[in-house]
PLY file of the C-alpha trace (Angstrom):
ply
format ascii 1.0
element vertex 417
property float x
property float y
property float z
element edge 416
property int vertex1
property int vertex2
end_header
-31.15 19.66 -12.09
-32.85 16.62 -10.57
-34.50 16.67 -7.16
-31.94 14.07 -6.10
-29.01 16.33 -6.98
-30.67 19.32 -5.30
-31.15 17.26 -2.15
-27.56 16.00 -2.30
-26.31 19.55 -2.80
-28.27 20.79 0.19
-26.92 17.97 2.32
-23.39 18.73 1.10
-23.75 22.34 2.24
-25.09 21.23 5.62
-22.28 18.72 6.02
-19.69 21.40 5.26
-20.97 23.47 8.20
-21.01 20.38 10.46
-17.43 19.55 9.44
-16.27 23.04 10.32
-18.10 22.89 13.64
-16.37 19.62 14.56
-12.91 20.71 13.42
-10.19 21.72 15.82
-9.39 25.47 16.27
-6.84 25.40 13.47
-9.47 24.06 11.05
-8.10 20.49 11.00
-9.71 17.42 12.52
-7.23 15.77 14.84
-6.62 12.11 13.98
-6.29 9.26 16.38
-2.66 8.59 17.30
-1.62 12.19 17.79
1.85 13.35 18.79
2.25 15.87 21.58
4.39 17.81 21.27
4.19 17.79 17.49
7.10 16.46 15.43
7.26 18.88 12.49
9.46 18.38 9.45
9.82 20.25 6.18
7.95 18.65 3.30
9.78 17.33 0.25
12.65 14.90 -0.29
15.99 14.91 1.51
19.03 12.65 1.65
19.49 11.28 5.15
21.87 8.95 7.02
21.57 6.79 10.09
24.18 4.94 12.12
23.56 1.19 12.31
26.10 -0.70 14.36
29.45 0.77 13.42
28.47 1.99 9.97
26.44 4.63 8.18
23.40 3.77 6.08
21.65 6.08 3.62
18.02 6.70 2.73
15.85 9.31 1.04
13.03 10.69 3.15
10.00 12.23 1.46
7.64 14.06 3.80
4.28 14.84 2.18
2.91 18.28 1.53
0.83 19.46 4.47
2.58 17.32 7.08
2.42 19.10 10.44
3.69 16.38 12.76
0.71 16.31 15.10
-1.36 13.48 13.58
-0.25 9.92 12.99
0.91 9.62 9.37
1.27 6.37 7.39
4.75 5.37 6.21
5.71 3.38 3.11
9.12 1.87 2.41
9.82 1.97 -1.35
12.71 -0.43 -1.91
15.01 -0.27 -4.93
16.19 -3.13 -7.18
19.65 -4.64 -7.39
21.97 -1.85 -8.50
25.07 -2.38 -10.58
26.16 1.14 -9.69
25.40 3.62 -6.96
23.13 5.48 -9.39
20.65 2.60 -9.72
19.52 2.64 -6.11
17.17 4.76 -4.03
17.36 7.98 -6.09
16.56 5.91 -9.17
13.61 4.33 -7.34
12.08 7.67 -6.41
12.30 8.98 -9.97
11.25 5.74 -11.69
8.13 5.05 -9.62
6.82 8.55 -8.94
5.77 7.34 -5.50
6.63 10.68 -3.89
3.89 12.33 -5.94
1.45 9.72 -4.66
2.70 10.39 -1.11
1.84 14.08 -1.53
-1.61 13.24 -2.91
-2.53 10.61 -0.31
-0.61 12.01 2.65
1.91 9.33 3.59
5.63 9.41 4.29
7.72 7.69 1.59
11.11 6.27 2.55
13.66 5.05 -0.01
16.38 3.04 1.78
19.70 2.30 0.09
21.38 -1.11 0.05
25.09 -1.64 0.58
27.55 -2.80 -2.08
28.58 -6.41 -1.41
28.87 -9.83 -3.01
31.17 -11.07 -5.80
30.23 -8.28 -8.21
29.96 -5.57 -5.59
26.33 -4.85 -6.48
24.07 -2.76 -4.28
21.71 -5.52 -3.18
19.48 -6.57 -0.32
20.16 -9.43 2.06
16.58 -10.71 1.94
17.71 -14.32 2.42
19.32 -13.45 5.79
22.72 -14.72 4.71
25.20 -14.76 7.59
27.96 -12.22 8.05
30.55 -14.84 7.08
29.56 -14.22 3.46
30.14 -10.48 3.84
26.40 -9.84 3.67
25.06 -6.89 5.66
22.42 -7.24 8.34
19.64 -5.48 6.46
17.03 -6.54 9.00
18.93 -4.57 11.64
19.03 -1.62 9.21
15.28 -1.58 8.59
14.50 -2.08 12.27
16.81 0.75 13.32
15.55 2.99 10.51
11.93 2.44 11.52
12.80 3.11 15.17
14.46 6.37 14.15
11.61 7.50 11.90
8.97 6.71 14.51
10.84 8.83 17.06
11.61 11.73 14.71
8.25 11.93 12.89
4.62 11.43 13.86
4.26 7.97 12.30
1.08 5.93 12.58
2.63 2.66 13.75
-0.44 0.68 12.64
0.07 1.82 9.03
3.67 1.04 8.07
4.04 -0.75 4.73
6.64 -1.89 2.22
6.66 -2.08 -1.54
9.63 -2.70 -3.77
10.75 -3.49 -7.29
12.68 -6.64 -8.25
15.30 -7.18 -5.53
13.35 -4.61 -3.51
10.24 -6.74 -3.90
12.11 -9.68 -2.40
13.21 -7.46 0.48
9.62 -6.37 1.04
8.64 -10.04 1.33
11.35 -10.50 3.94
10.06 -7.50 5.90
6.54 -8.90 5.81
7.77 -12.25 7.09
10.31 -11.13 9.70
8.79 -7.82 10.83
5.11 -8.72 10.65
4.54 -7.11 14.05
5.45 -3.74 12.50
4.86 -4.05 8.74
1.11 -4.07 8.13
1.09 -5.15 4.46
3.43 -5.60 1.50
3.23 -5.11 -2.28
6.17 -6.62 -4.20
6.51 -5.69 -7.88
8.41 -7.93 -10.33
10.12 -9.73 -7.45
8.24 -12.02 -5.09
8.62 -15.40 -3.43
7.44 -17.31 -0.40
10.30 -18.16 2.01
9.53 -21.85 2.39
12.85 -23.25 3.61
13.19 -23.93 7.35
15.25 -21.91 9.78
16.45 -18.45 8.85
15.12 -18.67 5.30
11.53 -19.40 6.33
8.62 -17.04 6.97
8.25 -16.72 10.75
5.35 -14.25 10.59
2.89 -15.06 13.35
0.06 -13.20 11.67
-1.56 -13.25 8.27
0.18 -10.63 6.12
-1.86 -8.85 3.41
0.03 -9.04 0.13
-0.59 -7.65 -3.36
1.78 -9.01 -6.01
2.30 -7.32 -9.40
4.03 -9.50 -12.00
4.43 -9.48 -15.77
3.81 -12.83 -17.44
6.70 -12.29 -19.89
9.20 -10.94 -17.37
12.64 -11.93 -18.73
14.33 -11.66 -15.32
11.82 -13.02 -12.79
10.00 -15.96 -14.37
6.22 -15.88 -14.00
5.84 -19.62 -14.61
8.98 -20.61 -12.71
12.06 -22.65 -13.55
14.70 -24.77 -11.82
15.77 -21.82 -9.66
12.53 -19.85 -9.25
9.10 -20.63 -7.90
6.10 -20.38 -10.23
4.22 -17.23 -9.22
0.66 -18.54 -9.85
1.28 -22.19 -8.94
3.70 -21.98 -6.00
4.23 -18.47 -4.63
0.61 -17.36 -4.40
-0.80 -20.68 -3.11
1.88 -20.66 -0.40
0.92 -17.13 0.64
-2.77 -18.07 0.53
-2.08 -21.04 2.81
-0.03 -18.88 5.17
-2.81 -16.28 5.27
-5.56 -18.85 5.81
-7.34 -18.05 2.52
-9.53 -20.21 0.32
-7.40 -22.51 -1.82
-9.26 -21.66 -5.05
-8.88 -18.01 -6.11
-11.37 -15.83 -7.97
-10.38 -14.44 -11.37
-11.40 -11.06 -12.75
-10.03 -8.24 -14.92
-8.48 -5.37 -13.01
-7.92 -3.45 -16.26
-7.38 -4.29 -19.94
-4.67 -6.93 -20.07
-4.36 -7.29 -16.29
-5.91 -10.30 -14.58
-6.64 -10.02 -10.86
-6.29 -13.36 -9.07
-7.73 -12.97 -5.57
-7.77 -15.49 -2.73
-10.82 -14.97 -0.53
-11.84 -15.45 3.10
-8.33 -14.86 4.42
-7.59 -14.71 8.14
-8.17 -11.22 9.59
-8.97 -9.86 6.14
-5.39 -10.38 4.91
-6.22 -10.09 1.22
-3.86 -12.09 -0.98
-3.83 -10.74 -4.54
-1.92 -11.30 -7.77
-2.10 -8.73 -10.56
-0.93 -10.75 -13.57
0.07 -8.40 -16.40
-0.78 -10.59 -19.38
-1.05 -7.97 -22.11
1.01 -4.88 -21.35
-0.63 -2.51 -23.83
-4.15 -3.75 -23.09
-4.92 -4.14 -26.78
-6.42 -7.60 -26.28
-4.00 -9.45 -28.52
-2.37 -11.22 -25.59
1.00 -11.28 -27.33
3.00 -8.89 -25.15
2.89 -9.92 -21.51
4.32 -7.46 -19.02
8.06 -7.31 -18.58
10.37 -6.55 -15.68
8.95 -3.11 -14.96
7.22 -1.08 -12.29
3.46 -0.77 -12.83
2.81 2.45 -14.77
6.33 3.83 -14.26
7.30 7.44 -14.89
9.40 6.16 -17.80
9.83 2.72 -19.35
13.12 0.88 -18.91
14.76 -0.45 -22.08
15.58 -4.10 -22.67
13.48 -5.69 -19.90
10.13 -6.07 -21.65
7.12 -3.76 -21.82
5.54 -1.86 -18.96
1.80 -1.54 -18.50
0.11 1.83 -18.13
-3.40 0.43 -17.86
-3.63 1.12 -14.12
-2.00 3.67 -11.84
0.47 1.45 -10.00
1.30 3.88 -7.20
-2.36 4.63 -6.46
-3.35 0.94 -6.64
-0.61 -0.02 -4.19
-1.57 2.78 -1.82
-5.25 1.87 -1.97
-4.35 -1.69 -1.04
-2.21 -0.47 1.86
-4.84 2.02 3.04
-7.35 -0.80 3.50
-4.98 -2.98 5.53
-3.77 -1.45 8.79
-2.44 -3.66 11.55
-5.54 -5.12 13.14
-7.12 -6.44 9.96
-10.51 -6.07 8.37
-12.30 -5.66 11.70
-10.91 -2.12 11.82
-13.97 0.14 11.39
-11.97 2.71 9.43
-11.66 0.35 6.44
-15.11 1.52 5.30
-15.77 4.76 7.14
-12.39 6.52 7.23
-12.58 7.72 3.64
-9.83 10.33 3.97
-7.54 7.88 5.81
-6.78 10.06 8.81
-7.72 7.17 11.12
-10.86 8.92 12.33
-14.48 8.52 11.21
-15.95 12.01 11.34
-17.81 14.72 9.45
-14.92 15.20 7.03
-15.49 11.63 5.81
-19.21 12.34 5.49
-18.45 14.97 2.85
-16.88 12.46 0.46
-19.81 10.18 -0.53
-21.94 13.16 -1.50
-18.99 14.70 -3.35
-18.68 11.43 -5.27
-22.41 11.49 -6.04
-22.07 15.02 -7.39
-18.92 14.03 -9.35
-16.86 16.65 -7.51
-13.11 16.27 -7.09
-11.60 16.03 -3.65
-8.86 14.30 -1.67
-10.02 10.84 -0.73
-8.32 7.64 0.21
-8.92 5.23 -1.34
-11.00 6.34 -4.34
-14.57 6.69 -3.08
-17.02 4.92 -5.38
-14.37 2.55 -6.80
-14.05 -1.17 -6.37
-16.55 -3.95 -5.77
-18.14 -3.55 -3.28
-17.82 0.20 -3.68
-15.57 2.14 -1.34
-17.77 4.44 0.73
-20.86 2.24 0.65
-20.95 2.20 4.43
-24.63 1.27 4.68
-24.15 -1.60 2.20
-27.07 -0.74 -0.08
-24.97 -0.97 -3.27
-24.71 2.80 -3.87
-22.40 5.57 -2.70
-24.59 8.56 -2.02
-25.93 11.00 0.57
-27.37 8.11 2.62
-23.80 6.99 3.32
-22.93 10.51 4.43
-25.78 10.40 6.93
-24.65 6.95 8.14
-21.12 8.26 8.75
-22.45 11.18 10.76
-24.64 8.81 12.79
-21.67 6.52 13.44
-19.44 9.47 14.41
-22.15 10.61 16.84
-22.28 7.18 18.47
-25.65 6.20 16.97
-26.26 2.72 15.64
-27.02 2.09 11.97
-28.70 -0.89 10.39
-26.93 -1.84 7.13
-28.75 -3.26 4.14
-27.45 -6.78 3.37
-25.06 -6.64 0.42
-22.81 -9.58 -0.58
-19.17 -8.88 0.29
-19.85 -5.50 1.90
-18.41 -4.73 5.32
-20.61 -2.09 7.00
-19.15 0.76 8.98
-18.03 -0.29 12.43
-18.04 -4.02 11.61
0 1
1 2
2 3
3 4
4 5
5 6
6 7
7 8
8 9
9 10
10 11
11 12
12 13
13 14
14 15
15 16
16 17
17 18
18 19
19 20
20 21
21 22
22 23
23 24
24 25
25 26
26 27
27 28
28 29
29 30
30 31
31 32
32 33
33 34
34 35
35 36
36 37
37 38
38 39
39 40
40 41
41 42
42 43
43 44
44 45
45 46
46 47
47 48
48 49
49 50
50 51
51 52
52 53
53 54
54 55
55 56
56 57
57 58
58 59
59 60
60 61
61 62
62 63
63 64
64 65
65 66
66 67
67 68
68 69
69 70
70 71
71 72
72 73
73 74
74 75
75 76
76 77
77 78
78 79
79 80
80 81
81 82
82 83
83 84
84 85
85 86
86 87
87 88
88 89
89 90
90 91
91 92
92 93
93 94
94 95
95 96
96 97
97 98
98 99
99 100
100 101
101 102
102 103
103 104
104 105
105 106
106 107
107 108
108 109
109 110
110 111
111 112
112 113
113 114
114 115
115 116
116 117
117 118
118 119
119 120
120 121
121 122
122 123
123 124
124 125
125 126
126 127
127 128
128 129
129 130
130 131
131 132
132 133
133 134
134 135
135 136
136 137
137 138
138 139
139 140
140 141
141 142
142 143
143 144
144 145
145 146
146 147
147 148
148 149
149 150
150 151
151 152
152 153
153 154
154 155
155 156
156 157
157 158
158 159
159 160
160 161
161 162
162 163
163 164
164 165
165 166
166 167
167 168
168 169
169 170
170 171
171 172
172 173
173 174
174 175
175 176
176 177
177 178
178 179
179 180
180 181
181 182
182 183
183 184
184 185
185 186
186 187
187 188
188 189
189 190
190 191
191 192
192 193
193 194
194 195
195 196
196 197
197 198
198 199
199 200
200 201
201 202
202 203
203 204
204 205
205 206
206 207
207 208
208 209
209 210
210 211
211 212
212 213
213 214
214 215
215 216
216 217
217 218
218 219
219 220
220 221
221 222
222 223
223 224
224 225
225 226
226 227
227 228
228 229
229 230
230 231
231 232
232 233
233 234
234 235
235 236
236 237
237 238
238 239
239 240
240 241
241 242
242 243
243 244
244 245
245 246
246 247
247 248
248 249
249 250
250 251
251 252
252 253
253 254
254 255
255 256
256 257
257 258
258 259
259 260
260 261
261 262
262 263
263 264
264 265
265 266
266 267
267 268
268 269
269 270
270 271
271 272
272 273
273 274
274 275
275 276
276 277
277 278
278 279
279 280
280 281
281 282
282 283
283 284
284 285
285 286
286 287
287 288
288 289
289 290
290 291
291 292
292 293
293 294
294 295
295 296
296 297
297 298
298 299
299 300
300 301
301 302
302 303
303 304
304 305
305 306
306 307
307 308
308 309
309 310
310 311
311 312
312 313
313 314
314 315
315 316
316 317
317 318
318 319
319 320
320 321
321 322
322 323
323 324
324 325
325 326
326 327
327 328
328 329
329 330
330 331
331 332
332 333
333 334
334 335
335 336
336 337
337 338
338 339
339 340
340 341
341 342
342 343
343 344
344 345
345 346
346 347
347 348
348 349
349 350
350 351
351 352
352 353
353 354
354 355
355 356
356 357
357 358
358 359
359 360
360 361
361 362
362 363
363 364
364 365
365 366
366 367
367 368
368 369
369 370
370 371
371 372
372 373
373 374
374 375
375 376
376 377
377 378
378 379
379 380
380 381
381 382
382 383
383 384
384 385
385 386
386 387
387 388
388 389
389 390
390 391
391 392
392 393
393 394
394 395
395 396
396 397
397 398
398 399
399 400
400 401
401 402
402 403
403 404
404 405
405 406
406 407
407 408
408 409
409 410
410 411
411 412
412 413
413 414
414 415
415 416
């Protein structure tokens, strides 16, 4: 074993003792945004209802394993597509995406709201265009607002880390939440259903802040056109530039490969770090032929839908969406936890200091987002280009209130910046 690994192993052992010394009496470090008294809830999924106005609305609540109700916990809305029957709604969404498994791994609350049946065909659909009640459309904004109020009172929710993702019609609804509830929804990630509400009045985007957005779209989607048509905006030429303008980003995006067959189109220098990203699924199987662009599917779904084009399994969609959310709390990129809070409990402490050295030793361990991934690398808190024991020391110094001097590294945000 190299001297470097021996030194890292010794530091890991020392850090483990420091972490235990700094932990609370029950062995758990208390996060910022605690709830006292605690708001416990059984883990797992349950069917719930809430009264909104004079009617009942339904949702599935998934509380992650290990939830105790004392520390602020992130919350993610996972919004279903248009449903032609009651079966293709929120229960479908939970099973199709597998997002509840990701919630257990990463430690966030997943909420699957259910739309009402309305419109000429009686579909279960979302009123993301804010159509008036004269059309028979429900007030879904009132539903989401009331639901979030209820969840924040019943559970220990970190109100700075509430997010929304959705598929197809649910993606459109997530856009609406980002525009009309930007004071409460920190970031959004629409999948196979995205637009920029450009019309004036009710149909516009009244968000007063830059809203981080990650879009996932297949280039051969037979239902939502990637290139646009007479009824739909072009995703790369209209939707994303409009979001980039809204978020104060550079007009010209950078292009890179997120995975085989998936192009990442990223707009840089956005206001308050509101990253504006498009994952264009150009080659669903990643074989490099470029002949089978992604279809109308979730990213890496639990099972592929039939008749709507191919799904990609080149990246873990649930984990990628969560990693994007985890880096974008309300408050933007100036939040020091974006680099230092590696376990995403909204506290930079000795527990975080364990993770860079674990990554250096190639040891498994819960981390959020994936330490050592990305460019610049997650966990490189001293900005020297590596994730190693030096970062662990820097985290301990920061947690102790000592200043650190980062090494200049293009694109790297040092701890505390």
